[in-house]
SELUM-51720 format. One line per 2 residues: for each residue x, y, z of C-alpha. Coordinates in Angstrom, 1 decimal. Layout:
! residues N
X Y Z ~ ...
END
This chain:
! residues 693
-6.1 -28.9 8.9 ~ -3.2 -31.3 9.9
-0.8 -30.4 12.7 ~ 2.6 -29.3 11.3
5.9 -29.5 13.2 ~ 8.4 -26.6 13.3
10.6 -27.9 10.4 ~ 7.6 -28.1 8.1
6.5 -24.4 8.7 ~ 7.4 -21.4 6.6
6.2 -17.9 7.8 ~ 6.4 -15.5 4.8
5.3 -11.9 4.7 ~ 4.4 -10.3 1.3
5.7 -6.7 1.1 ~ 5.8 -4.1 -1.6
4.5 -0.8 -3.0 ~ 0.7 -0.3 -2.8
-1.0 -1.8 -5.9 ~ 2.0 -4.0 -7.0
0.0 -7.2 -6.9 ~ 0.5 -8.8 -3.4
-3.1 -9.7 -2.8 ~ -3.5 -11.1 -6.4
-0.4 -13.2 -5.7 ~ -1.9 -14.7 -2.6
-5.0 -15.6 -4.6 ~ -2.8 -17.3 -7.2
-0.9 -19.2 -4.6 ~ -4.1 -20.3 -2.8
-5.5 -21.6 -6.1 ~ -2.3 -23.4 -7.3
-1.9 -25.0 -3.8 ~ -5.5 -26.3 -3.9
-6.8 -24.1 -1.0 ~ -9.4 -22.5 -3.3
-11.3 -23.6 -6.4 ~ -11.7 -20.1 -7.9
-9.4 -17.1 -8.2 ~ -10.7 -14.0 -6.4
-10.0 -10.6 -7.8 ~ -9.3 -7.3 -6.0
-11.5 -5.5 -8.4 ~ -14.4 -7.9 -7.7
-13.9 -7.6 -3.9 ~ -13.8 -11.4 -3.4
-10.2 -12.2 -2.4 ~ -9.4 -14.2 0.7
-7.1 -11.6 2.3 ~ -9.0 -8.4 1.6
-12.2 -9.3 3.4 ~ -12.9 -6.0 5.2
-15.7 -3.8 3.8 ~ -13.3 -0.9 3.6
-10.8 -3.0 1.7 ~ -13.4 -4.1 -0.8
-14.7 -0.6 -1.2 ~ -11.2 1.0 -1.7
-9.7 -2.0 -3.6 ~ -6.5 -2.1 -1.5
-5.3 -3.9 1.6 ~ -5.7 -2.0 4.9
-4.9 -4.7 7.4 ~ -2.5 -7.7 7.5
-4.2 -11.0 7.0 ~ -2.9 -14.6 7.3
-3.5 -17.2 4.7 ~ -2.0 -20.7 5.5
-1.3 -22.9 2.4 ~ 0.0 -26.5 2.1
2.8 -27.2 -0.4 ~ 5.1 -30.1 -0.6
3.9 -31.3 2.8 ~ 4.8 -28.0 4.3
2.6 -25.3 5.8 ~ 3.3 -21.9 4.4
1.7 -19.1 6.5 ~ 1.4 -16.1 4.1
1.1 -12.7 5.7 ~ -0.4 -10.3 3.2
0.7 -6.8 4.5 ~ -0.7 -3.5 3.1
1.6 -1.5 0.8 ~ 0.2 1.9 1.4
2.3 4.0 3.8 ~ -0.6 5.0 6.0
-0.9 1.4 7.1 ~ 2.7 0.8 7.9
1.9 -0.4 11.4 ~ 0.2 -3.5 9.9
3.3 -4.3 7.8 ~ 5.6 -3.9 10.9
3.4 -6.4 12.9 ~ 3.5 -8.8 10.0
7.3 -8.5 9.5 ~ 7.9 -9.1 13.2
6.0 -12.4 13.0 ~ 7.6 -13.6 9.7
10.8 -15.5 9.1 ~ 11.2 -14.5 5.5
9.8 -12.0 3.0 ~ 8.7 -11.8 -0.6
9.0 -8.3 -1.9 ~ 6.6 -8.0 -4.9
7.5 -5.6 -7.7 ~ 5.2 -4.8 -10.6
6.9 -5.6 -13.8 ~ 5.1 -2.7 -15.4
5.6 0.0 -12.7 ~ 9.1 -1.3 -11.8
11.0 -0.5 -8.5 ~ 9.0 2.0 -6.5
9.4 3.8 -3.1 ~ 7.4 1.0 -1.4
9.9 -1.5 -2.8 ~ 12.7 0.3 -1.1
10.7 0.7 2.2 ~ 10.0 -3.0 2.2
13.7 -3.7 1.8 ~ 14.5 -1.4 4.7
12.0 -3.2 6.9 ~ 13.6 -6.5 6.0
17.0 -5.1 6.8 ~ 15.8 -3.9 10.2
14.5 -7.4 11.1 ~ 17.3 -9.2 9.3
14.8 -11.2 7.2 ~ 15.8 -13.5 4.3
14.0 -12.3 1.2 ~ 13.4 -12.7 -2.4
11.8 -10.5 -5.1 ~ 8.9 -11.6 -7.2
8.3 -9.5 -10.3 ~ 4.5 -9.7 -11.0
2.4 -8.8 -14.1 ~ 4.7 -10.5 -16.6
1.6 -11.1 -18.8 ~ 1.2 -7.3 -19.2
2.5 -5.3 -22.2 ~ 5.6 -3.3 -21.4
6.4 -5.3 -18.3 ~ 10.2 -5.5 -18.2
11.9 -8.2 -16.0 ~ 15.4 -7.1 -17.3
14.8 -3.5 -16.2 ~ 13.6 -4.5 -12.7
16.7 -6.8 -12.3 ~ 19.0 -3.9 -13.4
17.4 -1.4 -11.0 ~ 17.6 -3.9 -8.1
21.3 -4.6 -8.9 ~ 22.0 -0.8 -9.0
20.3 -0.4 -5.6 ~ 21.5 -3.5 -3.8
24.6 -4.8 -5.6 ~ 25.7 -8.2 -6.5
23.4 -10.0 -4.0 ~ 20.6 -9.8 -6.6
20.3 -13.2 -8.3 ~ 17.7 -13.7 -11.1
16.5 -17.3 -11.1 ~ 14.2 -17.2 -14.1
13.8 -15.2 -17.2 ~ 10.5 -14.8 -19.1
9.9 -16.1 -22.6 ~ 7.6 -13.8 -24.5
6.1 -14.5 -28.0 ~ 3.7 -12.0 -29.8
3.4 -9.9 -26.6 ~ 2.3 -13.1 -24.7
4.1 -14.6 -21.6 ~ 4.5 -18.2 -22.8
7.3 -19.7 -20.8 ~ 10.5 -19.1 -18.9
14.2 -20.0 -18.8 ~ 15.5 -21.5 -15.6
18.8 -19.5 -15.2 ~ 20.3 -22.1 -12.8
19.7 -25.0 -15.2 ~ 20.1 -22.9 -18.4
17.0 -24.7 -19.7 ~ 13.8 -23.4 -21.4
10.3 -24.3 -20.3 ~ 7.0 -23.6 -22.0
3.7 -23.4 -20.1 ~ 1.2 -26.2 -21.0
-1.3 -25.7 -18.1 ~ -1.6 -24.6 -14.5
1.6 -25.7 -12.8 ~ 2.6 -27.7 -15.9
5.3 -27.0 -18.4 ~ 7.4 -28.8 -21.0
11.0 -28.4 -22.1 ~ 11.7 -26.1 -25.0
14.6 -24.5 -26.8 ~ 15.9 -21.2 -25.5
14.8 -18.6 -28.1 ~ 17.7 -16.8 -29.9
16.2 -13.4 -29.0 ~ 16.4 -14.3 -25.2
20.1 -15.2 -25.2 ~ 21.4 -11.7 -24.8
19.3 -11.0 -21.7 ~ 20.0 -14.6 -20.5
23.7 -13.9 -20.5 ~ 23.1 -10.8 -18.3
20.9 -12.8 -15.9 ~ 23.3 -15.7 -15.8
26.2 -13.4 -15.0 ~ 24.3 -11.7 -12.2
23.4 -15.2 -10.8 ~ 27.0 -16.5 -10.9
28.3 -13.2 -9.5 ~ 25.9 -13.7 -6.5
27.0 -17.4 -6.1 ~ 30.7 -16.5 -6.4
30.4 -13.9 -3.6 ~ 29.3 -16.6 -1.2
32.7 -18.2 -0.6 ~ 36.4 -17.6 -1.4
36.6 -21.0 -3.1 ~ 33.7 -20.2 -5.4
35.2 -16.8 -6.1 ~ 38.6 -18.3 -7.1
36.9 -20.9 -9.4 ~ 34.7 -18.2 -10.9
37.8 -16.0 -11.7 ~ 39.5 -19.1 -13.3
36.5 -19.4 -15.7 ~ 35.1 -22.6 -14.1
31.4 -23.4 -14.4 ~ 29.3 -24.2 -11.3
27.1 -27.3 -11.4 ~ 23.3 -26.9 -10.9
23.5 -28.7 -7.5 ~ 26.4 -26.4 -6.4
24.3 -23.3 -7.3 ~ 21.2 -24.7 -5.5
23.2 -25.6 -2.4 ~ 24.9 -22.2 -2.3
21.5 -20.6 -2.7 ~ 19.8 -22.5 0.2
22.6 -21.5 2.6 ~ 23.0 -17.9 1.4
19.4 -17.0 1.0 ~ 18.9 -17.8 4.7
21.7 -15.5 5.8 ~ 20.6 -12.7 3.3
23.8 -12.7 1.2 ~ 21.9 -13.8 -1.9
18.5 -12.4 -2.9 ~ 16.8 -14.4 -5.6
14.6 -12.7 -8.2 ~ 11.6 -14.7 -9.4
8.8 -13.7 -11.7 ~ 5.4 -14.7 -13.0
1.8 -13.8 -13.6 ~ -0.8 -14.0 -10.9
-3.8 -13.6 -13.2 ~ -2.6 -16.3 -15.7
-1.2 -18.5 -12.8 ~ 2.2 -18.7 -14.5
5.4 -19.7 -12.7 ~ 3.5 -19.6 -9.3
4.5 -23.3 -8.7 ~ 8.2 -22.4 -9.0
7.7 -19.6 -6.4 ~ 6.0 -22.1 -4.0
8.9 -24.6 -4.5 ~ 11.5 -21.8 -3.8
9.6 -20.8 -0.6 ~ 9.7 -24.3 0.8
13.3 -25.1 -0.4 ~ 15.1 -21.8 0.1
13.4 -20.1 3.0 ~ 14.2 -21.2 6.6
11.8 -22.8 9.0 ~ 11.3 -20.8 12.2
13.8 -22.8 14.3 ~ 16.7 -21.4 12.2
16.1 -18.0 13.8 ~ 17.0 -17.1 17.4
14.2 -16.0 19.6 ~ 14.9 -14.9 23.2
12.8 -13.6 26.0 ~ 13.2 -13.0 29.8
12.1 -15.5 32.4 ~ 10.6 -13.1 34.9
10.9 -15.6 37.8 ~ 14.7 -16.1 37.5
15.5 -12.9 35.6 ~ 17.5 -15.0 33.2
17.4 -15.0 29.4 ~ 15.0 -17.7 28.1
16.3 -19.1 24.8 ~ 13.0 -20.1 23.2
14.4 -20.5 19.6 ~ 11.1 -22.0 18.4
12.0 -25.2 20.2 ~ 8.9 -27.5 20.7
10.5 -29.3 23.7 ~ 10.8 -26.1 25.8
8.2 -24.5 28.1 ~ 5.3 -23.2 26.1
5.2 -19.5 25.2 ~ 3.7 -17.3 22.5
3.8 -13.7 21.4 ~ 0.6 -11.8 20.4
1.7 -9.9 17.3 ~ -1.7 -8.7 16.2
-5.3 -8.3 17.4 ~ -8.5 -8.4 15.2
-11.5 -6.8 16.8 ~ -14.7 -6.9 14.7
-18.3 -6.4 15.9 ~ -19.3 -9.3 13.6
-16.6 -11.9 14.0 ~ -15.5 -11.0 17.5
-12.0 -10.6 19.0 ~ -9.0 -12.8 18.0
-5.5 -12.5 19.3 ~ -3.1 -13.6 16.5
-0.1 -15.5 18.1 ~ 3.2 -16.9 16.9
4.2 -19.8 19.2 ~ 7.8 -19.1 20.4
8.4 -22.4 22.2 ~ 6.6 -25.6 23.2
3.2 -26.8 21.8 ~ 0.1 -24.9 22.6
-3.1 -26.9 22.9 ~ -6.7 -25.8 22.7
-7.5 -26.6 26.4 ~ -4.4 -24.9 27.9
-4.5 -22.2 30.6 ~ -1.8 -19.6 29.8
-0.4 -16.8 32.0 ~ -0.1 -13.2 30.8
2.9 -11.8 32.7 ~ 2.3 -8.3 31.2
-1.1 -8.1 32.8 ~ -0.5 -10.6 35.7
-3.6 -12.6 34.6 ~ -4.4 -16.2 33.6
-6.2 -16.8 30.3 ~ -8.2 -20.1 29.7
-8.2 -21.0 26.1 ~ -11.4 -22.6 25.0
-10.5 -23.0 21.4 ~ -7.5 -22.6 19.2
-7.7 -21.5 15.5 ~ -5.8 -20.8 12.4
-7.1 -17.8 10.4 ~ -7.8 -18.1 6.7
-8.4 -14.4 6.0 ~ -11.3 -13.7 8.3
-12.4 -17.4 8.5 ~ -11.4 -19.1 11.8
-10.7 -22.8 11.5 ~ -10.6 -24.8 14.7
-7.4 -26.9 15.5 ~ -6.3 -28.9 18.5
-2.6 -27.7 18.8 ~ 0.0 -25.4 17.4
3.7 -26.2 17.4 ~ 6.6 -23.8 18.0
7.0 -21.4 15.1 ~ 3.4 -21.7 13.9
0.9 -18.9 13.6 ~ -2.6 -19.2 14.9
-5.3 -17.3 16.8 ~ -7.1 -17.4 20.2
-10.6 -16.1 20.5 ~ -12.0 -13.8 23.2
-9.0 -13.3 25.5 ~ -10.2 -10.9 28.2
-6.9 -9.3 29.3 ~ -4.5 -9.8 26.4
-3.5 -7.2 23.9 ~ -1.1 -6.9 21.0
2.5 -7.1 22.2 ~ 1.7 -9.3 25.3
3.4 -12.6 25.9 ~ 1.5 -15.8 26.9
3.4 -18.5 28.8 ~ 3.0 -20.9 31.7
2.8 -19.7 35.3 ~ 5.7 -22.0 36.2
7.9 -20.5 33.5 ~ 6.6 -16.9 33.0
8.2 -15.3 29.9 ~ 8.2 -11.8 28.4
9.3 -11.1 24.8 ~ 10.3 -7.7 23.6
7.5 -5.7 21.9 ~ 7.4 -5.0 18.2
8.5 -1.4 17.4 ~ 5.5 0.3 15.8
5.7 3.6 13.9 ~ 4.4 6.6 15.9
1.6 8.7 14.4 ~ 2.2 12.4 13.8
-0.8 13.4 11.7 ~ -3.8 14.6 13.7
-7.2 16.1 13.4 ~ -9.8 17.4 15.7
-13.0 15.4 15.7 ~ -16.6 15.9 17.0
-19.6 13.7 17.1 ~ -22.1 14.5 14.4
-25.0 13.5 16.6 ~ -25.2 14.7 20.2
-25.1 12.0 22.8 ~ -22.8 9.7 20.7
-19.6 10.7 22.5 ~ -19.6 7.5 24.7
-20.3 5.2 21.8 ~ -17.5 6.9 19.8
-14.9 6.5 22.6 ~ -15.8 2.8 23.1
-15.6 2.2 19.3 ~ -12.2 4.0 19.1
-10.9 2.0 22.1 ~ -11.8 -1.2 20.1
-10.1 0.1 17.0 ~ -7.0 1.1 18.9
-6.7 -2.5 20.2 ~ -6.5 -3.6 16.6
-4.5 -0.6 15.2 ~ -1.5 0.5 17.3
-0.8 3.5 15.0 ~ -4.2 5.1 16.0
-4.4 7.4 19.0 ~ -7.3 9.2 20.6
-6.3 12.2 22.8 ~ -8.4 14.4 24.9
-6.9 17.9 24.8 ~ -8.7 19.5 27.7
-6.7 22.7 27.5 ~ -8.2 23.6 24.1
-11.5 21.7 24.8 ~ -11.0 19.4 21.8
-10.6 15.7 21.1 ~ -7.9 14.7 18.7
-7.4 11.7 16.5 ~ -3.8 10.7 15.6
-2.9 8.5 12.6 ~ -0.2 7.8 10.0
-1.7 10.1 7.4 ~ -4.9 11.6 6.0
-6.0 8.4 4.3 ~ -5.6 6.5 7.6
-7.9 8.9 9.4 ~ -10.4 8.8 6.5
-10.6 5.0 6.8 ~ -11.1 5.4 10.6
-14.1 7.7 10.0 ~ -15.6 5.2 7.4
-15.1 2.2 9.8 ~ -16.8 4.0 12.7
-19.8 4.6 10.5 ~ -19.8 1.2 8.8
-19.0 -1.1 11.7 ~ -20.0 0.9 14.8
-22.8 3.0 13.4 ~ -21.5 6.3 14.8
-20.5 9.4 12.8 ~ -17.7 11.9 13.5
-16.5 15.0 11.5 ~ -12.9 16.0 11.3
-11.6 19.6 11.3 ~ -8.4 21.5 11.7
-7.2 21.3 15.3 ~ -6.6 24.3 17.6
-3.0 24.9 18.6 ~ -2.2 25.5 22.3
-0.8 29.1 22.4 ~ 0.3 30.8 25.6
0.1 34.4 26.8 ~ 2.8 36.4 28.6
3.9 40.0 29.0 ~ 6.9 42.0 28.0
6.9 45.1 30.1 ~ 6.1 46.2 33.7
2.8 47.6 34.8 ~ 1.7 49.2 38.1
-2.0 48.8 38.9 ~ -4.3 50.2 41.6
-7.5 48.1 41.8 ~ -10.3 48.6 44.2
-13.4 46.3 44.5 ~ -16.2 48.0 46.4
-19.8 46.9 46.6 ~ -22.5 48.1 49.0
-25.8 46.2 49.2 ~ -27.7 46.4 52.4
-25.9 44.9 55.5 ~ -22.3 43.9 54.9
-20.7 45.3 51.8 ~ -17.6 44.1 49.9
-14.3 46.0 50.1 ~ -10.9 44.9 48.7
-8.1 47.2 47.6 ~ -4.7 46.2 46.1
-1.8 47.9 44.6 ~ 0.3 45.6 42.5
3.0 45.4 39.9 ~ 3.1 42.8 37.0
6.3 42.1 35.1 ~ 8.0 39.1 33.2
9.3 36.5 35.7 ~ 11.8 35.1 33.1
10.4 31.6 33.6 ~ 8.0 30.4 30.8
7.6 27.0 32.5 ~ 5.5 28.3 35.4
2.4 30.4 35.1 ~ 3.1 33.0 37.8
5.3 33.9 40.7 ~ 3.5 35.7 43.6
5.3 38.0 46.1 ~ 4.1 40.5 48.7
6.1 43.4 50.1 ~ 3.3 45.1 52.1
4.4 47.2 55.0 ~ 2.5 48.5 58.0
-0.4 46.1 57.6 ~ -2.0 48.0 54.7
-3.4 44.6 53.6 ~ -3.7 42.2 56.5
-1.7 38.9 56.2 ~ -4.8 36.8 56.2
-5.9 38.2 52.8 ~ -2.6 37.4 51.1
-3.8 33.9 50.1 ~ -7.0 35.4 48.6
-4.9 37.8 46.5 ~ -2.8 34.9 45.2
-6.0 32.9 44.5 ~ -7.2 35.8 42.3
-4.0 35.6 40.3 ~ -4.1 31.8 40.2
-7.6 31.8 38.7 ~ -6.8 34.6 36.3
-3.8 32.9 34.6 ~ -5.9 29.9 33.5
-7.5 32.1 30.7 ~ -5.5 35.1 29.7
-7.1 38.5 28.9 ~ -5.6 38.7 25.4
-7.1 35.6 23.7 ~ -8.2 33.3 26.5
-5.0 31.1 26.4 ~ -3.1 30.1 29.6
-0.7 32.7 30.9 ~ 2.9 31.9 31.7
6.0 33.8 33.0 ~ 4.3 36.5 35.1
5.7 37.9 38.3 ~ 2.9 39.6 40.5
4.0 41.7 43.5 ~ 1.5 43.0 46.0
3.1 46.1 47.6 ~ 0.2 48.1 49.1
-3.6 48.5 49.4 ~ -6.2 49.1 52.1
-9.0 47.2 53.9 ~ -12.2 47.9 55.7
-12.6 46.3 59.2 ~ -16.2 45.2 58.5
-16.7 45.0 54.7 ~ -13.3 43.4 53.7
-13.4 39.6 52.9 ~ -11.3 37.0 51.1
-13.8 37.1 48.3 ~ -13.4 40.9 47.9
-9.6 40.7 47.8 ~ -9.7 37.8 45.3
-11.9 39.9 43.0 ~ -9.7 43.0 43.4
-6.6 40.9 42.5 ~ -8.4 39.4 39.4
-9.3 42.9 38.2 ~ -5.8 44.1 38.8
-4.4 41.2 36.8 ~ -6.6 41.9 33.8
-5.7 45.6 33.7 ~ -2.0 45.1 34.5
-1.6 42.3 32.0 ~ -3.1 44.3 29.1
-0.9 47.4 30.1 ~ 2.3 45.4 30.2
2.8 44.6 26.5 ~ 0.9 41.3 26.3
2.1 38.9 23.6 ~ 1.1 35.4 22.3
3.6 32.6 22.5 ~ 3.4 29.8 19.9
4.6 26.3 20.5 ~ 7.7 25.3 18.5
8.5 21.7 17.6 ~ 11.9 20.3 16.6
11.2 18.3 13.5 ~ 13.4 15.7 11.9
12.8 15.0 8.2 ~ 14.6 12.1 6.5
14.6 12.2 2.7 ~ 16.8 11.0 -0.2
19.6 13.4 -1.1 ~ 17.9 14.7 -4.2
14.9 16.1 -2.2 ~ 16.8 18.1 0.5
16.5 21.4 -1.4 ~ 12.7 21.1 -1.9
12.3 20.1 1.8 ~ 14.4 22.9 3.1
12.6 25.4 0.9 ~ 9.2 24.2 2.1
10.3 24.3 5.8 ~ 11.4 28.0 5.2
7.9 28.7 3.9 ~ 6.5 27.3 7.1
8.6 29.8 9.1 ~ 11.0 26.9 10.0
14.6 27.4 11.0 ~ 16.9 24.7 9.7
19.3 23.7 12.4 ~ 21.4 21.2 10.5
21.7 18.3 8.2 ~ 23.1 14.9 8.9
23.8 12.2 6.2 ~ 22.2 8.8 7.1
22.5 5.4 5.5 ~ 21.0 4.7 2.1
21.9 8.0 0.5 ~ 19.6 9.9 2.7
19.8 13.2 4.6 ~ 18.2 14.0 8.0
17.1 17.7 8.0 ~ 16.5 19.0 11.6
14.5 22.2 11.9 ~ 12.5 24.2 14.5
9.0 24.8 13.1 ~ 6.0 26.5 14.6
3.3 24.0 15.5 ~ 0.7 26.0 13.6
2.6 25.4 10.4 ~ 2.8 21.6 10.4
-0.9 20.9 9.8 ~ -1.1 18.8 6.6
2.7 18.2 6.5 ~ 2.4 14.5 6.0
0.5 14.9 2.7 ~ 2.8 17.7 1.4
6.0 15.7 2.3 ~ 4.7 12.7 0.4
3.8 14.6 -2.7 ~ 7.2 16.4 -2.6
9.2 13.2 -2.2 ~ 7.1 10.6 -4.0
6.3 9.0 -0.6 ~ 10.0 8.5 0.3
10.2 11.2 3.0 ~ 9.5 10.5 6.7
9.2 12.9 9.6 ~ 8.9 13.0 13.3
8.8 15.9 15.8 ~ 8.7 16.7 19.5
7.7 19.8 21.4 ~ 10.7 22.1 22.0
9.5 25.3 23.6 ~ 7.3 28.4 23.3
8.4 31.5 21.4 ~ 6.8 34.9 20.7
4.5 34.7 17.7 ~ 5.0 37.3 14.9
2.6 40.3 15.0 ~ 0.5 39.0 12.0
0.0 35.6 13.5 ~ -0.9 37.1 16.9
-3.4 39.6 15.3 ~ -5.1 36.7 13.4
-5.3 34.5 16.4 ~ -6.7 37.2 18.7
-9.3 38.1 16.1 ~ -10.3 34.4 15.7
-10.7 33.9 19.4 ~ -12.7 37.1 19.7
-15.2 35.9 17.0 ~ -15.3 32.4 18.7
-16.2 34.1 22.1 ~ -18.8 36.2 20.4
-20.5 33.1 18.9
END
């Protein structure tokens, strides 16, 4: 492939609800631009961007893939991002590397939750965007309804560029709303002029008005002319569009059919003409040598630097670090410096990725997207620069995983292989976490949702040949006591020669501090227990609080006081006093009203207004206490509640079904609270049966 300079590059991410036709659109664009000679289908599993076996099996995108196309002497790097919410981390990485976005909306399904989430993501990263209404060849697809819904949501920014012409339920042409001219398709990328059908004129008037509204909003002069009933010329409309699409004040709406390759050429023209090249966007890092801001701004004449926005780790194709060049020109024989890891990396080869196919190139200019193979120290989020000008860019903010399951190896002895495989997968997927919960003797897998974890299990089996099974995780309860108990405990053992003798009298009561396991004091008078045995008594308590007598959970908030006892000048030992103290603790604890404490998390649930009642009702069912509600942008409410940890298992799936996928939640540990009697009884019984097994 040729080398492209910054002004000839467009980095465009495709976003939208799962199943709206993003991958099919990539196929259509690849075919129309001449990259491929056949059109792949998601159903046949032969598309460029869905190359992973899991994607082929499940028939939807799981990872972001890059497909570079050439159009009008420009290089268009398409980033095909997954639409399913469990793979949002992939979409976030893609958006961070893009300079503009196409939000795909199914003409049949209309505006969905994923459409709005894609918009929110573009807002966060201030990306210029346009909508593409797909499936215009399908019965009941309604372009007019989509435009109406988008205008209701986002106001007068929405500017429809084209309107479909349908005859006998077939998509046969379009009206260019800017030119007010009809076009009939005659072949792929070919069309001829035609009359605007009478039946289209009513809808055309609506689209034209929406377009002119959007243009008028762009300047006071245009607004005045619009109110005076003056018409804008085609060149004025197009010039206003170019400027205002870049700053996000106008959002074009295009449409077409990916399967019939209709109106794809217009979409490609609009990408090149209306979307900005990378150098139109500021990009700043920190020069760690001078501690000053480094204004990279995708300027090819500055010191070379690049940001690693994604990593591909595959047992078959190897490891590739996907980079976006932030400044300078990176060449295949460069040695770059990774400031984050304080390590130099020698590049042997430089590639551009076409799906999973690496194509070797000699250099990449600022703003371009490419890949480097086999970097030893570099991970996603790292910056590569020169040692003379070491730069660091801010890392992309990736969603935090809150859904977790316990996992076990199906085959004994596979544990090391599994942890190595998961380490590789976590390099690729920043929303995946592997946690060793030593307290409950379990390993936990965190992800964005049940489907995410299901894909991880499949990938482990398919790619790394190891099997795991998922189960409900144990929750870390604590034990404490409510009353005071007085215990007399004697440990006496005689067995030829020296015996064992330790005798303690102790009280156990709540310490009032649930942060620390125990407080130990001694008030022994008259040497009833010699001083040198005090540490042994404390050691007995210290060992006992690790696993409480009630259900084997760690103990907190106990005050143990040694006030009396006795000793034997020959048979007493540290071991004997430690054992006596352990026995005293077990008896005293069970006599002092032992209770289980359950962990409580403070949960924040963000949902559209209309779902707040359902969400609060559900939180009450989960023994949650709603602490308050705060209105947030976009007609949403933030519900804050304290919820027991035991009740949040499976919450991600329930929240999605309750809110049609529009709800989001996060939580953090707050404190421990006494568990209700029924929860305690159930837990104690479960632990007893576990111990018996």
